N, C-alpha and C positions, 0 to 999 in steps of 0.2 A: 065248618063241616069237613070231615075227612072223606076223601074219595076212595073208592075201592079200585084196586088194580085188576084188570081183566086182560088176559092174553088172547088174541085171536088165534084160531087153530093154525093159520098159515104162519104166524110169527113163532109159534111153538115149534113147528116143523123146521123153520129156518134156523132157529136157535140150536136145534138138535143137529142140523146139517153142519153148522159152524163148529160145534163141539166135535163131531165125528171127524171132520176134515182136520182140525187142529190136533186131535188126539193121535192121528196117524203119524204126526211129526213129533209131538211132545205132549204127553198126558199132563205134565205140569203147566205148560202154556195153555192148554185147553181149559183146564180147571181155573186158571187165573183169569182168563178172558170171561168165561161164564160167570164166575163169582163177581167180577167187577161190574158186568152188565146188570146182573140181578140186584146187586147192592144199590146201583144207581137207580134202577126202576123202583126199588122199595122206598127210596127217598122222595120220589115224585109227589106222593100225597101231601107232604109238608109244604111244598112250593112247586106246583106243576108248571108254572110259567117261568121257571128258572132258566130253561133252555130256549133258544131262538125259535121263531116261527119256522116251519119247514119251507125252505126256499124252493122246493120242487113241487109244492102243492099249488095248483092254479086256483084262483078265485077262493082263497081260504077265508074263513070267517074267524080267524084267530083261534081255531081249535087244534090245528095240527102243528106239532112241534117235533124236534129231533135233537138227539145228542150223539156224539161219537166217542167210542171207547176202543182202543187198540185197532183202529182202522175198520171198525164195524159201526154202521149207522143204524140207530134205533129210532123209528118213527112212532109217535103216539098221538092220540087224540084226547083232548081234555073235554069232558062233559060235566054236567052238574053233579052227578053222583058217582062217576067212574072215570078212570084213566085207562084207555084201551091201547094196549101195545099192538101196533099194526104190522110192523115188519122189522126184520133184522137182516141187513145185507152188508157185504164188504163195500167199502167206499170206492174201490176201483171199478165196481160194476156200474153200468149205465143206470141212472135213476129211472124209476117208473114215473110216468106222468099220470096223475090222478087228480 
């Protein structure tokens, strides 16, 4: 079964903030980072367990995973029918406990 990709509203806003921040410095870099993250996300349905369990998730039931691209950490949750993108944040920021 192929799972559907779903972006949380908060993750969409965070991705836009990343793009706007980077765009102020370099449009080329902003496009490169956004494209790389989106391409990685699009590959998740083929093998959603490819990335490690999210080490910041307490009491996880093996649903929360994360990957890093260009110093941005993308957290997602694997469910039976979907992969939900939960958050996009710079790796230098303090992780949220959840």
